[in-house]
C-alpha positions as a Python dict, from the first residue, in 0.01 Angstrom:
ca = {
    (1, 'M'): (0, 0, 0),
    (2, 'N'): (286, 4, -246),
    (3, 'K'): (611, -19, -48),
    (4, 'E'): (800, 222, -276),
    (5, 'L'): (525, 483, -249),
    (6, 'L'): (518, 450, 129),
    (7, 'K'): (898, 469, 148),
    (8, 'G'): (889, 806, -27),
    (9, 'T'): (629, 954, 207),
    (10, 'L'): (701, 788, 542),
    (11, 'N'): (919, 1071, 674),
    (12, 'I'): (646, 1328, 612),
    (13, 'I'): (377, 1101, 760),
    (14, 'L'): (579, 1041, 1079),
    (15, 'L'): (674, 1406, 1116),
    (16, 'L'): (313, 1516, 1065),
    (17, 'V'): (194, 1290, 1347),
    (18, 'L'): (482, 1395, 1572),
    (19, 'S'): (412, 1762, 1500),
    (20, 'K'): (77, 1712, 1675),
    (21, 'R'): (206, 1530, 1984),
    (22, 'T'): (493, 1342, 2142),
    (23, 'T'): (425, 970, 2131),
    (24, 'Y'): (582, 624, 2143),
    (25, 'G'): (630, 379, 1857),
    (26, 'Y'): (326, 156, 1902),
    (27, 'E'): (92, 452, 1944),
    (28, 'L'): (248, 620, 1640),
    (29, 'A'): (189, 311, 1425),
    (30, 'S'): (-166, 273, 1562),
    (31, 'T'): (-248, 637, 1485),
    (32, 'I'): (-128, 601, 1126),
    (33, 'D'): (-319, 274, 1087),
    (34, 'K'): (-637, 433, 1221),
    (35, 'L'): (-612, 756, 1021),
    (36, 'S'): (-542, 563, 700),
    (37, 'N'): (-833, 321, 756),
    (38, 'S'): (-573, 42, 778),
    (39, 'T'): (-432, 130, 435),
    (40, 'I'): (-94, 196, 596),
    (41, 'T'): (5, -68, 848),
    (42, 'L'): (367, -22, 944),
    (43, 'K'): (583, -319, 1028),
    (44, 'E'): (790, -272, 1342),
    (45, 'S'): (1115, -295, 1148),
    (46, 'S'): (1006, -26, 899),
    (47, 'L'): (880, 204, 1171),
    (48, 'Y'): (1185, 186, 1394),
    (49, 'T'): (1428, 207, 1102),
    (50, 'A'): (1254, 526, 987),
    (51, 'L'): (1249, 669, 1341),
    (52, 'L'): (1620, 596, 1384),
    (53, 'R'): (1696, 762, 1050),
    (54, 'L'): (1490, 1071, 1141),
    (55, 'E'): (1667, 1090, 1476),
    (56, 'Q'): (2011, 1062, 1316),
    (57, 'Q'): (1914, 1344, 1079),
    (58, 'G'): (1814, 1560, 1377),
    (59, 'Y'): (1446, 1581, 1279),
    (60, 'I'): (1320, 1403, 1591),
    (61, 'K'): (1457, 1320, 1935),
    (62, 'S'): (1372, 1035, 2166),
    (63, 'S'): (1365, 984, 2540),
    (64, 'W'): (1269, 699, 2767),
    (65, 'S'): (964, 733, 2990),
    (66, 'E'): (1051, 825, 3345),
    (67, 'T'): (789, 599, 3498),
    (68, 'L'): (896, 295, 3694),
    (69, 'S'): (610, 88, 3559),
    (70, 'Y'): (659, -156, 3277),
    (71, 'P'): (683, -157, 2990),
    (72, 'R'): (910, 144, 2964),
    (73, 'R'): (839, 338, 2650),
    (74, 'K'): (1061, 537, 2422),
    (75, 'Y'): (888, 861, 2328),
    (76, 'Y'): (957, 1054, 2010),
    (77, 'E'): (910, 1425, 1946),
    (78, 'I'): (977, 1652, 1655),
    (79, 'T'): (1269, 1895, 1682),
    (80, 'P'): (1284, 2252, 1550),
    (81, 'L'): (1490, 2118, 1258),
    (82, 'G'): (1219, 1856, 1195),
    (83, 'S'): (950, 2124, 1199),
    (84, 'E'): (1152, 2325, 949),
    (85, 'Y'): (1195, 2018, 727),
    (86, 'L'): (822, 1948, 749),
    (87, 'T'): (727, 2305, 659),
    (88, 'T'): (971, 2314, 369),
    (89, 'N'): (877, 1978, 220),
    (90, 'L'): (506, 1953, 294),
    (91, 'S'): (422, 2196, 14),
    (92, 'D'): (602, 1966, -232),
    (93, 'Y'): (388, 1672, -123),
    (94, 'L'): (72, 1881, -144),
    (95, 'N'): (168, 1996, -495),
    (96, 'I'): (223, 1635, -603),
    (97, 'N'): (-113, 1540, -453),
    (98, 'S'): (-279, 1826, -643),
    (99, 'L'): (-112, 1718, -967),
    (100, 'I'): (-232, 1359, -925),
    (101, 'N'): (-587, 1478, -852),
    (102, 'N'): (-579, 1703, -1160),
    (103, 'L'): (-458, 1415, -1376),
    (104, 'I'): (-732, 1187, -1243),
    (105, 'N'): (-995, 1452, -1314),
    (106, 'L'): (-848, 1516, -1659),
    (107, 'E'): (-884, 1149, -1743),
    (108, 'E'): (-1248, 1150, -1621),
    (109, 'D'): (-1332, 1461, -1828),
    (110, 'Q'): (-1221, 1304, -2155),
}
């Protein structure tokens, strides 16, 4: 997938997954990979940079697993501010998606 396109949508993608459940980084990346039919395969550096940025913005929070077994995992969950951001901005992404679909169909109709 085009890196610039992914960069512009990664926040929404991560927040959408986290709005469904609290999860850790590897599982988050695996879920996105699976749901995208391997179209979006996140590199560790991209994933954790985005998660850190979202946490600094207050959209997600993290906590370490309380289990004594290894490996310890850092879990991420969406915050109320993140849910608000998602609600506010998701309609913009859906509108863009609709526009692109309309333009594709327009081209096919001509």
